N, C-alpha and C positions, 0 to 999 in steps of 0.2 A: 515502516517505522517500527522500532522496537518499543513496545508500550511499557509503562511503569508497572512494576510488580504489585499485585493486589491480592489480599485475602477477600474472598467473595462469600459472605454469609448467604445462606439459602434465602433469607428474608429479602436480601437485596435483589437476588435473581428473580424471585417471584414478583417483587414490586416492579422490576423492570418489564417483566412480561405484561403486567397490567397496564403499563404506561404506553404500550404500542398503540399508535393511532394511525389512521389512514387519511392522508391529506391529498388535496389536488396538487398538481405540479406547481412549483413556485412557493409552496408553503411549508417546505420540509423543515423539521427540527430534529434534534438529537432524539434517538429512540422512536422515530416515526418512519412510516413508509409513504413515499410520494409517487404518484404516477408520472412517468416521464413521457411516454407515448403509450398507445394501446398495447398492452401485454408486456410492458417493461416498467419495472419499479425500482426505486432507489431507497435504501434504508441507511440513514446516517447513524453510525455507531457512536456510542458514548465513550469517546476517547478519554475524557478528563476523569470520569469516575470509575469506568470499568475497563479501560484500555482497549476498547473494541475498535475495529476498522469499519469502514462502510461496506455494504453489500449491494449488489445489483441482482435482481431476480428477473429472468427472461422466460417468457412463455413460448414454448414450441407447440406443435400440434398435439402431441401426446405426453409431453413431459415438460419439466422446468430445468433451466440452467441457473445456477447461482455463481456469482463471481465472488471469490475468496471464501476460504474456510473459516476465517476469524479465529479467535480463541475459543476453547470449548464452550464457555458460557455464551459467547456471541453466536456461535454456531447454533445453539439451542434456541436462542431468541429469533434468529433468522429463519430457522426451521419452522417455528411457530408462526412467524409472519407469513411464510410461504403457504402454509396450510390455510390460513385465513384468506389468502388471495385466490387460491386455486386448489381443486381436488387432485390435480395432476401430481405425480411423484417428481421429486428432484432426481434427475438421472445423472447430471454432471455438475461437479463443483470445480470451477476453474480457479486454480491457485496462481495469483499474479506474481508472487515471489515468496522467498523462503522465510521471511521474518515471522515471529511467533504470532503476532496479532492478525496475520493473514493466512497462517498455515497450521497452527497448533490444534485447531479444531478438526483437522482432516479425519482423524479416527472416528469422531462423532458422526460425520457424514457417511463414512464407509459403513459403519454399523447400521445406519439407516437405509443402506442399499444404494447409495450414490457412488459414482465413479469419480475419483479426484483426477483432475487433468491439469497438466502444466507443461510449459516449455522445458526441454531436457535439462537446461542449466539450473532449474530449480532443484532438481534431484542432486546435481553436482554441488550446489551451495549447501544443501542440507548435509551432505556427506562431508563437506569441508568444515563446517562450524559446529556440527553436532557430534556427540550428545551434550557437549559442554553447556550450550545456551539453554537447552531443554531442562537440564538438571538445575541450572541456576534459576530459571523461571519457576520451576516446580517448588523451589524453596519459598517463594513469595506469593504464588498463585495457587489457591486450592483447586480451581477448576482444572489446571494442568496436572497437579499432583494426584487428583482423584482418578485420573485415567490409569494410573499405575503402570505406565509404560516407561521404558528406559530411554526412549528417544522418540522424536516425532515420526509419524507414519510417512513413508515415501509416497509420492503421487502414484496412483494405480496405473495411469496412462500418461505417456509423454509424447511430444512431437519434436522433430528436429528440422522440419521444413516449414517455413512461414509463408503464407498463413495456413493453419489447419482449419478446416471448414466443417461445420455442422449445418445441415440444411434439411428442411422438409417443406411441405406445402404451405406452411404458415410463414416461415421466415428463414433467413440465412444469418448465421453468426460466424464471424471469422476471428481466429485467435492469432495475433501477430506478435512477432519479436522484432524490434527495431534496433536493438543494440543495448549496450551496457550503460545504464544511467544510475538509478537508485541501487540496483543490484545487477549481477551478471545475468540474471534470469528474467528480467522484467517482461511481463506479458500484458497484452492489451486485448480486450474483447471489443469487437467492432461489428455493428449492425449496419451494413451498407445502405439498405433501403430506408431505414429510420434515421440514419446518420447519428447514431448514439455510440459513444466511445467510453468504455470503462477502463480506467488506467492503472489501478493499484497505486502504489506510492511513487511511481514515476511522476505523478502529478498530485499535489495536494492543494487544497484551498485554505490557506492559512499557514502559520509558522510551524509546520509539522515535518520538515525535511530532516531525515536522519541520513547523514552523508558518510557514515563509517565504512559501509560496504560499497561505496559509490565510485563511479568514474565521472568526476565533476566536469572535466573538460569535454567529455563526450555527451553529457546530459543534454545540452541544447540541441545537438544534432539529432538525438532521439526525439525531442520535442518537434523539431522541424519535420521529421518523417511522419510523426503522428498527425501533425497539422496538415500535411499533404492529403490526408483523407477527407479534409474539409468537414469535420463534425459540426453538428448544430448543438448537440448536448454532450458535455464532458462530465463524467461521473468519477470524481477523484477518490483516492484511497482514504483520505481524511478531509473533513470539512464539507460544506454544502456543495450541492451540484451546481454546475454553471455551464458556460459555453466555451467557445474557442479562446476566449480571453484568458482562461486558466492555462492553456498550453503556452500562449505568448508570455504570460506573466511568470510561469515557472522557468521558461527558457531565459527570460531577461534577468531573473534573480540569479541564476547560475552564472550567467555572463558577467553580471555586475560583481558578484562575489569573487570570481576568479580574476576579473580585471583589477579589483582593488588589491587583492593579494599579490598579483604579479607586479603591480606598481610598487608595492612595499618592498618586494624582493629586489626589484631593479634599483631601488634607492639604498640597498645594502642593509635593510632592516632584518633583524633576527626575529624568531618567533616570540621571544620574550619582550621584544619592543612593541608588539602589536596585540599581545594577549596577556592577561593576568591569570596565573595558574594557582590552584590550591589543591593539595592532595592529588597531584598529577592530572587534574581536570581544569579545563579552561573555564573561568567564571566571568570573564569580561574581556572585551576587545575595544581597542581605540579606533578600529576601522568603522566607517560610516557608509551605508549604502543609500542610494537616492530614494526619495519618497515614492518614486514610480514602482518600486518593488516592496514597499513597506508591508504589504499583505503577507509576505513570506518571511519577514524579519521578526524574530522573537528570541526567547531565552536560549535557543540552541545556536545562535549566531557565533558565540565564541568557539564552540566545538567545531562548527562548520569552517571557521577561519583556520583552525588547526589542521583540519583535513585538507583544505585547499592549499595551505602553505606547504604541507608535507608533499602533496601531489606535485606542486610546482617545483619545489627544490629537488625532489628525488626523481622527477620525471617519470613517475609511475602512478597509475590510478590509486586513489586513497584505499580502495578495497583490496589492493595487492599488498599493502604495507602491513606489518605485523600488528595484529589486534585479535581479540577474542571474538 
């Protein structure tokens, strides 16, 4: 998800550092770290105030793996959290997709000695959309501007065969690509023994879906593939940790969204008949989705309807259609 632009005073960053707490599993809150299973922790980022994504920290025998680079300020907070959890160094940072709140902190991790890792399409997406998005974000976020880079750093290591596996005597971590859902490069981190799945923004727990770069019709199929792993713990890109119900709910939301839009199209309705636009942005929609998916319905629904409508009418993924 592309997070809102923010100016982040140093006082805010230091205050956030002080707010980090360590809770038992099930008690997670924003800016806290919770234990999911032995050696695996989940940090829920402050999306509302700081634009941060969630991070997962995985302990290996001699090092740590972090899921998602976050924004630079989020990277530093997660780095500090990792130090409190273990003296082991962060060796790998797995970037689930190219959006700034999951990727723009990559240079911070690299400077600290970590190797950023991603599915190959993440690099391709960065090359497709950057440096425009980086420069636009730097105008509103001091943590990005302060890096004084012209574009986001590319992943240091990529893979093109799924899964890519890291294993040692402590555990195995698999990195999967199941197809185009939220972005062309959606990556998942899967711990088969512990049955823990970290999803990036292919799954969110709440109304946080950004569909601009998406393939909405294929999204449920990606969820089906992820569900076939039979996870017990699902760690989303935004919102609290949960279980396999998050995969089912995310899939159902996309099916209901596309179904409602396809029905409107079949009735001959134009985009202007089902959305209200202002300054070229959708601000309201007449389409209603069932209560069964209300967890994912929020202020972004009008924009999601626009993306679903364009994908339906033009018979191409929303992410293939012209946009910045």
